[in-house]
PyMOL Python script that loads the backbone (N, CA, C, O; Angstrom):
from pymol import cmd

cmd.read_pdbstr("""\
ATOM      1  N   MET A   1       0.837  -1.160   0.000  1.00  0.00           N
ATOM      2  CA  MET A   1       0.000   0.000   0.000  1.00  0.00           C
ATOM      3  C   MET A   1       0.898   1.244   0.000  1.00  0.00           C
ATOM      4  O   MET A   1       1.851   1.338   0.773  1.00  0.00           O
ATOM      5  N   THR A   2       0.576   2.183  -0.873  1.00  0.00           N
ATOM      6  CA  THR A   2       1.349   3.426  -0.902  1.00  0.00           C
ATOM      7  C   THR A   2       0.502   4.539  -0.319  1.00  0.00           C
ATOM      8  O   THR A   2      -0.697   4.635  -0.581  1.00  0.00           O
ATOM      9  N   GLU A   3       1.124   5.347   0.447  1.00  0.00           N
ATOM     10  CA  GLU A   3       0.413   6.487   1.025  1.00  0.00           C
ATOM     11  C   GLU A   3       0.928   7.761   0.371  1.00  0.00           C
ATOM     12  O   GLU A   3       2.112   7.884   0.057  1.00  0.00           O
ATOM     13  N   ALA A   4       0.039   8.677   0.178  1.00  0.00           N
ATOM     14  CA  ALA A   4       0.411   9.932  -0.480  1.00  0.00           C
ATOM     15  C   ALA A   4       1.250  10.773   0.475  1.00  0.00           C
ATOM     16  O   ALA A   4       0.860  11.022   1.616  1.00  0.00           O
ATOM     17  N   ARG A   5       2.394  11.200  -0.008  1.00  0.00           N
ATOM     18  CA  ARG A   5       3.262  12.064   0.784  1.00  0.00           C
ATOM     19  C   ARG A   5       3.189  13.472   0.227  1.00  0.00           C
ATOM     20  O   ARG A   5       3.392  13.684  -0.969  1.00  0.00           O
ATOM     21  N   THR A   6       2.907  14.408   1.068  1.00  0.00           N
ATOM     22  CA  THR A   6       2.916  15.802   0.644  1.00  0.00           C
ATOM     23  C   THR A   6       3.896  16.553   1.522  1.00  0.00           C
ATOM     24  O   THR A   6       3.952  16.353   2.736  1.00  0.00           O
ATOM     25  N   THR A   7       4.658  17.409   0.894  1.00  0.00           N
ATOM     26  CA  THR A   7       5.596  18.221   1.658  1.00  0.00           C
ATOM     27  C   THR A   7       5.065  19.641   1.710  1.00  0.00           C
ATOM     28  O   THR A   7       4.621  20.205   0.709  1.00  0.00           O
ATOM     29  N   ARG A   8       5.125  20.183   2.876  1.00  0.00           N
ATOM     30  CA  ARG A   8       4.708  21.572   3.060  1.00  0.00           C
ATOM     31  C   ARG A   8       5.778  22.486   2.498  1.00  0.00           C
ATOM     32  O   ARG A   8       6.964  22.169   2.584  1.00  0.00           O
ATOM     33  N   PRO A   9       5.380  23.626   1.919  1.00  0.00           N
ATOM     34  CA  PRO A   9       6.410  24.565   1.487  1.00  0.00           C
ATOM     35  C   PRO A   9       7.130  25.144   2.701  1.00  0.00           C
ATOM     36  O   PRO A   9       6.554  25.262   3.782  1.00  0.00           O
ATOM     37  N   SER A  10       8.379  25.498   2.508  1.00  0.00           N
ATOM     38  CA  SER A  10       9.145  26.046   3.623  1.00  0.00           C
ATOM     39  C   SER A  10       8.619  27.431   3.990  1.00  0.00           C
ATOM     40  O   SER A  10       7.869  28.056   3.241  1.00  0.00           O
ATOM     41  N   GLY A  11       9.029  27.876   5.145  1.00  0.00           N
ATOM     42  CA  GLY A  11       8.618  29.203   5.592  1.00  0.00           C
ATOM     43  C   GLY A  11       9.106  30.302   4.666  1.00  0.00           C
ATOM     44  O   GLY A  11       8.423  31.307   4.474  1.00  0.00           O
ATOM     45  N   ALA A  12      10.292  30.112   4.089  1.00  0.00           N
ATOM     46  CA  ALA A  12      10.830  31.114   3.163  1.00  0.00           C
ATOM     47  C   ALA A  12       9.987  31.200   1.900  1.00  0.00           C
ATOM     48  O   ALA A  12       9.776  32.290   1.367  1.00  0.00           O
ATOM     49  N   VAL A  13       9.506  30.064   1.417  1.00  0.00           N
ATOM     50  CA  VAL A  13       8.670  30.063   0.217  1.00  0.00           C
ATOM     51  C   VAL A  13       7.345  30.759   0.498  1.00  0.00           C
ATOM     52  O   VAL A  13       6.886  31.577  -0.300  1.00  0.00           O
ATOM     53  N   ILE A  14       6.742  30.439   1.618  1.00  0.00           N
ATOM     54  CA  ILE A  14       5.472  31.070   1.982  1.00  0.00           C
ATOM     55  C   ILE A  14       5.663  32.571   2.168  1.00  0.00           C
ATOM     56  O   ILE A  14       4.825  33.362   1.734  1.00  0.00           O
ATOM     57  N   THR A  15       6.755  32.965   2.808  1.00  0.00           N
ATOM     58  CA  THR A  15       7.044  34.391   2.993  1.00  0.00           C
ATOM     59  C   THR A  15       7.209  35.082   1.647  1.00  0.00           C
ATOM     60  O   THR A  15       6.756  36.213   1.471  1.00  0.00           O
ATOM     61  N   GLY A  16       7.849  34.418   0.703  1.00  0.00           N
ATOM     62  CA  GLY A  16       8.002  34.993  -0.636  1.00  0.00           C
ATOM     63  C   GLY A  16       6.669  35.183  -1.324  1.00  0.00           C
ATOM     64  O   GLY A  16       6.433  36.219  -1.946  1.00  0.00           O
ATOM     65  N   TRP A  17       5.788  34.188  -1.220  1.00  0.00           N
ATOM     66  CA  TRP A  17       4.464  34.311  -1.818  1.00  0.00           C
ATOM     67  C   TRP A  17       3.695  35.482  -1.202  1.00  0.00           C
ATOM     68  O   TRP A  17       3.071  36.267  -1.916  1.00  0.00           O
ATOM     69  N   VAL A  18       3.745  35.592   0.111  1.00  0.00           N
ATOM     70  CA  VAL A  18       3.031  36.673   0.799  1.00  0.00           C
ATOM     71  C   VAL A  18       3.624  38.027   0.423  1.00  0.00           C
ATOM     72  O   VAL A  18       2.889  38.998   0.244  1.00  0.00           O
ATOM     73  N   ALA A  19       4.949  38.096   0.302  1.00  0.00           N
ATOM     74  CA  ALA A  19       5.597  39.361  -0.058  1.00  0.00           C
ATOM     75  C   ALA A  19       5.187  39.812  -1.457  1.00  0.00           C
ATOM     76  O   ALA A  19       4.935  40.996  -1.682  1.00  0.00           O
ATOM     77  N   VAL A  20       5.122  38.875  -2.390  1.00  0.00           N
ATOM     78  CA  VAL A  20       4.715  39.240  -3.751  1.00  0.00           C
ATOM     79  C   VAL A  20       3.251  39.668  -3.773  1.00  0.00           C
ATOM     80  O   VAL A  20       2.897  40.619  -4.469  1.00  0.00           O
ATOM     81  N   LEU A  21       2.399  38.977  -3.020  1.00  0.00           N
ATOM     82  CA  LEU A  21       0.991  39.392  -2.935  1.00  0.00           C
ATOM     83  C   LEU A  21       0.861  40.772  -2.301  1.00  0.00           C
ATOM     84  O   LEU A  21       0.022  41.573  -2.713  1.00  0.00           O
ATOM     85  N   PHE A  22       1.691  41.048  -1.303  1.00  0.00           N
ATOM     86  CA  PHE A  22       1.672  42.364  -0.669  1.00  0.00           C
ATOM     87  C   PHE A  22       2.080  43.451  -1.666  1.00  0.00           C
ATOM     88  O   PHE A  22       1.475  44.522  -1.706  1.00  0.00           O
ATOM     89  N   CYS A  23       3.102  43.170  -2.465  1.00  0.00           N
ATOM     90  CA  CYS A  23       3.517  44.140  -3.491  1.00  0.00           C
ATOM     91  C   CYS A  23       2.418  44.340  -4.521  1.00  0.00           C
ATOM     92  O   CYS A  23       2.211  45.457  -4.996  1.00  0.00           O
ATOM     93  N   GLY A  24       1.711  43.272  -4.873  1.00  0.00           N
ATOM     94  CA  GLY A  24       0.576  43.401  -5.783  1.00  0.00           C
ATOM     95  C   GLY A  24      -0.526  44.254  -5.191  1.00  0.00           C
ATOM     96  O   GLY A  24      -1.132  45.069  -5.886  1.00  0.00           O
ATOM     97  N   ALA A  25      -0.788  44.066  -3.892  1.00  0.00           N
ATOM     98  CA  ALA A  25      -1.801  44.883  -3.218  1.00  0.00           C
ATOM     99  C   ALA A  25      -1.389  46.348  -3.191  1.00  0.00           C
ATOM    100  O   ALA A  25      -2.222  47.234  -3.382  1.00  0.00           O
ATOM    101  N   LEU A  26      -0.102  46.605  -2.954  1.00  0.00           N
ATOM    102  CA  LEU A  26       0.376  47.997  -2.995  1.00  0.00           C
ATOM    103  C   LEU A  26       0.237  48.594  -4.388  1.00  0.00           C
ATOM    104  O   LEU A  26      -0.088  49.772  -4.528  1.00  0.00           O
ATOM    105  N   ALA A  27       0.480  47.794  -5.414  1.00  0.00           N
ATOM    106  CA  ALA A  27       0.313  48.288  -6.783  1.00  0.00           C
ATOM    107  C   ALA A  27      -1.146  48.644  -7.046  1.00  0.00           C
ATOM    108  O   ALA A  27      -1.426  49.677  -7.654  1.00  0.00           O
ATOM    109  N   PHE A  28      -2.083  47.804  -6.597  1.00  0.00           N
ATOM    110  CA  PHE A  28      -3.497  48.115  -6.769  1.00  0.00           C
ATOM    111  C   PHE A  28      -3.883  49.362  -5.966  1.00  0.00           C
ATOM    112  O   PHE A  28      -4.682  50.175  -6.431  1.00  0.00           O
ATOM    113  N   LEU A  29      -3.324  49.511  -4.779  1.00  0.00           N
ATOM    114  CA  LEU A  29      -3.589  50.696  -3.977  1.00  0.00           C
ATOM    115  C   LEU A  29      -3.069  51.945  -4.675  1.00  0.00           C
ATOM    116  O   LEU A  29      -3.749  52.970  -4.701  1.00  0.00           O
ATOM    117  N   ASN A  30      -1.866  51.865  -5.241  1.00  0.00           N
ATOM    118  CA  ASN A  30      -1.324  52.998  -5.981  1.00  0.00           C
ATOM    119  C   ASN A  30      -2.183  53.315  -7.189  1.00  0.00           C
ATOM    120  O   ASN A  30      -2.306  54.481  -7.564  1.00  0.00           O
ATOM    121  N   ALA A  31      -2.779  52.307  -7.807  1.00  0.00           N
ATOM    122  CA  ALA A  31      -3.648  52.551  -8.954  1.00  0.00           C
ATOM    123  C   ALA A  31      -4.889  53.337  -8.547  1.00  0.00           C
ATOM    124  O   ALA A  31      -5.389  54.146  -9.328  1.00  0.00           O
ATOM    125  N   THR A  32      -5.387  53.112  -7.346  1.00  0.00           N
ATOM    126  CA  THR A  32      -6.567  53.859  -6.904  1.00  0.00           C
ATOM    127  C   THR A  32      -6.211  55.294  -6.535  1.00  0.00           C
ATOM    128  O   THR A  32      -7.054  56.187  -6.630  1.00  0.00           O
ATOM    129  N   ILE A  33      -4.976  55.520  -6.117  1.00  0.00           N
ATOM    130  CA  ILE A  33      -4.559  56.855  -5.690  1.00  0.00           C
ATOM    131  C   ILE A  33      -4.050  57.694  -6.857  1.00  0.00           C
ATOM    132  O   ILE A  33      -4.113  58.922  -6.811  1.00  0.00           O
ATOM    133  N   ALA A  34      -3.547  57.041  -7.902  1.00  0.00           N
ATOM    134  CA  ALA A  34      -2.922  57.754  -9.015  1.00  0.00           C
ATOM    135  C   ALA A  34      -3.896  58.724  -9.670  1.00  0.00           C
ATOM    136  O   ALA A  34      -5.084  58.436  -9.815  1.00  0.00           O
ATOM    137  N   THR A  35      -3.367  59.878 -10.061  1.00  0.00           N
ATOM    138  CA  THR A  35      -4.208  60.911 -10.665  1.00  0.00           C
ATOM    139  C   THR A  35      -4.218  60.825 -12.187  1.00  0.00           C
ATOM    140  O   THR A  35      -5.195  61.230 -12.816  1.00  0.00           O
ATOM    141  N   GLU A  36      -3.162  60.311 -12.785  1.00  0.00           N
ATOM    142  CA  GLU A  36      -3.101  60.219 -14.242  1.00  0.00           C
ATOM    143  C   GLU A  36      -3.486  58.827 -14.707  1.00  0.00           C
ATOM    144  O   GLU A  36      -3.212  57.831 -14.036  1.00  0.00           O
ATOM    145  N   VAL A  37      -4.127  58.775 -15.865  1.00  0.00           N
ATOM    146  CA  VAL A  37      -4.614  57.501 -16.396  1.00  0.00           C
ATOM    147  C   VAL A  37      -3.454  56.557 -16.701  1.00  0.00           C
ATOM    148  O   VAL A  37      -3.569  55.351 -16.483  1.00  0.00           O
ATOM    149  N   GLY A  38      -2.355  57.082 -17.193  1.00  0.00           N
ATOM    150  CA  GLY A  38      -1.202  56.248 -17.516  1.00  0.00           C
ATOM    151  C   GLY A  38      -0.663  55.513 -16.302  1.00  0.00           C
ATOM    152  O   GLY A  38      -0.327  54.331 -16.378  1.00  0.00           O
ATOM    153  N   PHE A  39      -0.583  56.220 -15.181  1.00  0.00           N
ATOM    154  CA  PHE A  39      -0.112  55.579 -13.956  1.00  0.00           C
ATOM    155  C   PHE A  39      -1.104  54.527 -13.467  1.00  0.00           C
ATOM    156  O   PHE A  39      -0.708  53.469 -12.978  1.00  0.00           O
ATOM    157  N   ARG A  40      -2.398  54.827 -13.604  1.00  0.00           N
ATOM    158  CA  ARG A  40      -3.410  53.845 -13.186  1.00  0.00           C
ATOM    159  C   ARG A  40      -3.289  52.564 -13.979  1.00  0.00           C
ATOM    160  O   ARG A  40      -3.317  51.470 -13.415  1.00  0.00           O
ATOM    161  N   VAL A  41      -3.154  52.699 -15.295  1.00  0.00           N
ATOM    162  CA  VAL A  41      -3.021  51.514 -16.151  1.00  0.00           C
ATOM    163  C   VAL A  41      -1.751  50.753 -15.794  1.00  0.00           C
ATOM    164  O   VAL A  41      -1.767  49.526 -15.700  1.00  0.00           O
ATOM    165  N   PHE A  42      -0.651  51.475 -15.595  1.00  0.00           N
ATOM    166  CA  PHE A  42       0.613  50.830 -15.251  1.00  0.00           C
ATOM    167  C   PHE A  42       0.502  50.045 -13.950  1.00  0.00           C
ATOM    168  O   PHE A  42       0.911  48.885 -13.892  1.00  0.00           O
ATOM    169  N   PHE A  43      -0.045  50.661 -12.908  1.00  0.00           N
ATOM    170  CA  PHE A  43      -0.133  49.987 -11.617  1.00  0.00           C
ATOM    171  C   PHE A  43      -1.139  48.833 -11.632  1.00  0.00           C
ATOM    172  O   PHE A  43      -0.924  47.821 -10.964  1.00  0.00           O
ATOM    173  N   LEU A  44      -2.230  48.972 -12.382  1.00  0.00           N
ATOM    174  CA  LEU A  44      -3.170  47.861 -12.501  1.00  0.00           C
ATOM    175  C   LEU A  44      -2.519  46.674 -13.210  1.00  0.00           C
ATOM    176  O   LEU A  44      -2.686  45.527 -12.796  1.00  0.00           O
ATOM    177  N   ALA A  45      -1.775  46.957 -14.281  1.00  0.00           N
ATOM    178  CA  ALA A  45      -1.087  45.880 -14.999  1.00  0.00           C
ATOM    179  C   ALA A  45      -0.030  45.231 -14.105  1.00  0.00           C
ATOM    180  O   ALA A  45       0.096  44.007 -14.074  1.00  0.00           O
ATOM    181  N   LEU A  46       0.722  46.046 -13.385  1.00  0.00           N
ATOM    182  CA  LEU A  46       1.750  45.516 -12.493  1.00  0.00           C
ATOM    183  C   LEU A  46       1.137  44.640 -11.400  1.00  0.00           C
ATOM    184  O   LEU A  46       1.642  43.554 -11.120  1.00  0.00           O
ATOM    185  N   GLY A  47       0.066  45.102 -10.792  1.00  0.00           N
ATOM    186  CA  GLY A  47      -0.607  44.313  -9.756  1.00  0.00           C
ATOM    187  C   GLY A  47      -1.144  43.001 -10.305  1.00  0.00           C
ATOM    188  O   GLY A  47      -1.039  41.960  -9.657  1.00  0.00           O
ATOM    189  N   ALA A  48      -1.723  43.054 -11.506  1.00  0.00           N
ATOM    190  CA  ALA A  48      -2.256  41.829 -12.117  1.00  0.00           C
ATOM    191  C   ALA A  48      -1.135  40.838 -12.417  1.00  0.00           C
ATOM    192  O   ALA A  48      -1.290  39.637 -12.197  1.00  0.00           O
ATOM    193  N   ILE A  49      -0.006  41.342 -12.919  1.00  0.00           N
ATOM    194  CA  ILE A  49       1.129  40.463 -13.213  1.00  0.00           C
ATOM    195  C   ILE A  49       1.647  39.809 -11.941  1.00  0.00           C
ATOM    196  O   ILE A  49       1.971  38.621 -11.946  1.00  0.00           O
ATOM    197  N   LEU A  50       1.730  40.561 -10.856  1.00  0.00           N
ATOM    198  CA  LEU A  50       2.228  40.005  -9.596  1.00  0.00           C
ATOM    199  C   LEU A  50       1.282  38.942  -9.034  1.00  0.00           C
ATOM    200  O   LEU A  50       1.729  37.895  -8.567  1.00  0.00           O
ATOM    201  N   VAL A  51      -0.007  39.209  -9.080  1.00  0.00           N
ATOM    202  CA  VAL A  51      -0.979  38.240  -8.556  1.00  0.00           C
ATOM    203  C   VAL A  51      -0.979  36.971  -9.405  1.00  0.00           C
ATOM    204  O   VAL A  51      -1.003  35.865  -8.865  1.00  0.00           O
ATOM    205  N   VAL A  52      -0.952  37.120 -10.716  1.00  0.00           N
ATOM    206  CA  VAL A  52      -0.907  35.947 -11.594  1.00  0.00           C
ATOM    207  C   VAL A  52       0.400  35.181 -11.376  1.00  0.00           C
ATOM    208  O   VAL A  52       0.423  33.951 -11.437  1.00  0.00           O
ATOM    209  N   GLY A  53       1.476  35.907 -11.125  1.00  0.00           N
ATOM    210  CA  GLY A  53       2.758  35.253 -10.839  1.00  0.00           C
ATOM    211  C   GLY A  53       2.697  34.385  -9.603  1.00  0.00           C
ATOM    212  O   GLY A  53       3.223  33.272  -9.602  1.00  0.00           O
ATOM    213  N   VAL A  54       2.066  34.871  -8.556  1.00  0.00           N
ATOM    214  CA  VAL A  54       1.935  34.075  -7.323  1.00  0.00           C
ATOM    215  C   VAL A  54       1.066  32.851  -7.574  1.00  0.00           C
ATOM    216  O   VAL A  54       1.366  31.764  -7.080  1.00  0.00           O
ATOM    217  N   ILE A  55       0.000  33.019  -8.333  1.00  0.00           N
ATOM    218  CA  ILE A  55      -0.857  31.868  -8.657  1.00  0.00           C
ATOM    219  C   ILE A  55      -0.055  30.815  -9.419  1.00  0.00           C
ATOM    220  O   ILE A  55      -0.193  29.619  -9.161  1.00  0.00           O
ATOM    221  N   CYS A  56       0.781  31.258 -10.354  1.00  0.00           N
ATOM    222  CA  CYS A  56       1.627  30.313 -11.108  1.00  0.00           C
ATOM    223  C   CYS A  56       2.644  29.630 -10.197  1.00  0.00           C
ATOM    224  O   CYS A  56       2.899  28.436 -10.350  1.00  0.00           O
ATOM    225  N   LEU A  57       3.226  30.365  -9.256  1.00  0.00           N
ATOM    226  CA  LEU A  57       4.189  29.762  -8.331  1.00  0.00           C
ATOM    227  C   LEU A  57       3.534  28.709  -7.448  1.00  0.00           C
ATOM    228  O   LEU A  57       4.108  27.644  -7.222  1.00  0.00           O
ATOM    229  N   ILE A  58       2.341  28.997  -6.949  1.00  0.00           N
ATOM    230  CA  ILE A  58       1.631  28.030  -6.111  1.00  0.00           C
ATOM    231  C   ILE A  58       1.230  26.810  -6.938  1.00  0.00           C
ATOM    232  O   ILE A  58       1.335  25.678  -6.466  1.00  0.00           O
ATOM    233  N   ALA A  59       0.771  27.036  -8.167  1.00  0.00           N
ATOM    234  CA  ALA A  59       0.388  25.919  -9.029  1.00  0.00           C
ATOM    235  C   ALA A  59       1.609  25.060  -9.356  1.00  0.00           C
ATOM    236  O   ALA A  59       1.518  23.833  -9.376  1.00  0.00           O
ATOM    237  N   ARG A  60       2.745  25.699  -9.612  1.00  0.00           N
ATOM    238  CA  ARG A  60       3.966  24.942  -9.902  1.00  0.00           C
ATOM    239  C   ARG A  60       4.382  24.098  -8.702  1.00  0.00           C
ATOM    240  O   ARG A  60       4.747  22.933  -8.855  1.00  0.00           O
ATOM    241  N   TRP A  61       4.325  24.689  -7.503  1.00  0.00           N
ATOM    242  CA  TRP A  61       4.665  23.934  -6.302  1.00  0.00           C
ATOM    243  C   TRP A  61       3.725  22.732  -6.143  1.00  0.00           C
ATOM    244  O   TRP A  61       4.163  21.629  -5.816  1.00  0.00           O
ATOM    245  N   TYR A  62       2.437  22.961  -6.378  1.00  0.00           N
ATOM    246  CA  TYR A  62       1.458  21.888  -6.231  1.00  0.00           C
ATOM    247  C   TYR A  62       1.709  20.776  -7.241  1.00  0.00           C
ATOM    248  O   TYR A  62       1.663  19.597  -6.890  1.00  0.00           O
ATOM    249  N   LEU A  63       1.974  21.141  -8.491  1.00  0.00           N
ATOM    250  CA  LEU A  63       2.201  20.122  -9.521  1.00  0.00           C
ATOM    251  C   LEU A  63       3.471  19.322  -9.260  1.00  0.00           C
ATOM    252  O   LEU A  63       3.487  18.108  -9.460  1.00  0.00           O
ATOM    253  N   VAL A  64       4.523  19.978  -8.822  1.00  0.00           N
ATOM    254  CA  VAL A  64       5.770  19.272  -8.526  1.00  0.00           C
ATOM    255  C   VAL A  64       5.556  18.307  -7.371  1.00  0.00           C
ATOM    256  O   VAL A  64       6.026  17.170  -7.419  1.00  0.00           O
ATOM    257  N   ASN A  65       4.862  18.741  -6.347  1.00  0.00           N
ATOM    258  CA  ASN A  65       4.623  17.864  -5.191  1.00  0.00           C
ATOM    259  C   ASN A  65       3.631  16.758  -5.489  1.00  0.00           C
ATOM    260  O   ASN A  65       3.726  15.682  -4.898  1.00  0.00           O
ATOM    261  N   SER A  66       2.691  16.983  -6.375  1.00  0.00           N
ATOM    262  CA  SER A  66       1.761  15.906  -6.712  1.00  0.00           C
ATOM    263  C   SER A  66       2.471  14.843  -7.533  1.00  0.00           C
ATOM    264  O   SER A  66       2.123  13.667  -7.437  1.00  0.00           O
ATOM    265  N   LYS A  67       3.459  15.224  -8.338  1.00  0.00           N
ATOM    266  CA  LYS A  67       4.242  14.236  -9.081  1.00  0.00           C
ATOM    267  C   LYS A  67       5.109  13.414  -8.123  1.00  0.00           C
ATOM    268  O   LYS A  67       5.283  12.210  -8.313  1.00  0.00           O
ATOM    269  N   ILE A  68       5.645  14.064  -7.107  1.00  0.00           N
ATOM    270  CA  ILE A  68       6.458  13.338  -6.126  1.00  0.00           C
ATOM    271  C   ILE A  68       5.587  12.370  -5.343  1.00  0.00           C
ATOM    272  O   ILE A  68       5.990  11.234  -5.093  1.00  0.00           O
ATOM    273  N   SER A  69       4.393  12.810  -4.952  1.00  0.00           N
ATOM    274  CA  SER A  69       3.550  11.941  -4.141  1.00  0.00           C
ATOM    275  C   SER A  69       2.983  10.789  -4.961  1.00  0.00           C
ATOM    276  O   SER A  69       2.621   9.760  -4.392  1.00  0.00           O
ATOM    277  N   ASN A  70       2.897  10.933  -6.277  1.00  0.00           N
ATOM    278  CA  ASN A  70       2.378   9.858  -7.123  1.00  0.00           C
ATOM    279  C   ASN A  70       3.473   8.924  -7.618  1.00  0.00           C
ATOM    280  O   ASN A  70       3.181   7.932  -8.284  1.00  0.00           O
ATOM    281  N   ALA A  71       4.732   9.228  -7.302  1.00  0.00           N
ATOM    282  CA  ALA A  71       5.831   8.388  -7.745  1.00  0.00           C
ATOM    283  C   ALA A  71       5.818   7.062  -6.981  1.00  0.00           C
ATOM    284  O   ALA A  71       5.469   7.024  -5.801  1.00  0.00           O
ATOM    285  N   PRO A  72       6.196   5.981  -7.657  1.00  0.00           N
ATOM    286  CA  PRO A  72       6.220   4.695  -6.943  1.00  0.00           C
ATOM    287  C   PRO A  72       7.363   4.657  -5.929  1.00  0.00           C
ATOM    288  O   PRO A  72       8.387   5.316  -6.106  1.00  0.00           O
ATOM    289  N   ASN A  73       7.172   3.883  -4.874  1.00  0.00           N
ATOM    290  CA  ASN A  73       8.183   3.803  -3.818  1.00  0.00           C
ATOM    291  C   ASN A  73       9.338   2.955  -4.227  1.00  0.00           C
ATOM    292  O   ASN A  73      10.280   2.781  -3.454  1.00  0.00           O
TER     293      ASN A  73
END
""", "prot")
cmd.dss("prot")
cmd.show_as("cartoon", "prot")
cmd.util.cbc("prot")
cmd.orient("prot")
């Protein structure tokens, strides 16, 4: 019988994810405060890129760990 093994991400990885999400939140906040349309578009795009980046990092971590847990012993 094989049991699924999952490894938790390290504290440094989680801190990195949170830091990138925080920077994305700051970019969205700057977009709401910006007075010129160009700055608003720039900060909205930057925030979206950062949030999508974190989603990709979490998905990559999940896929790598699911392959490890599905590997035969």
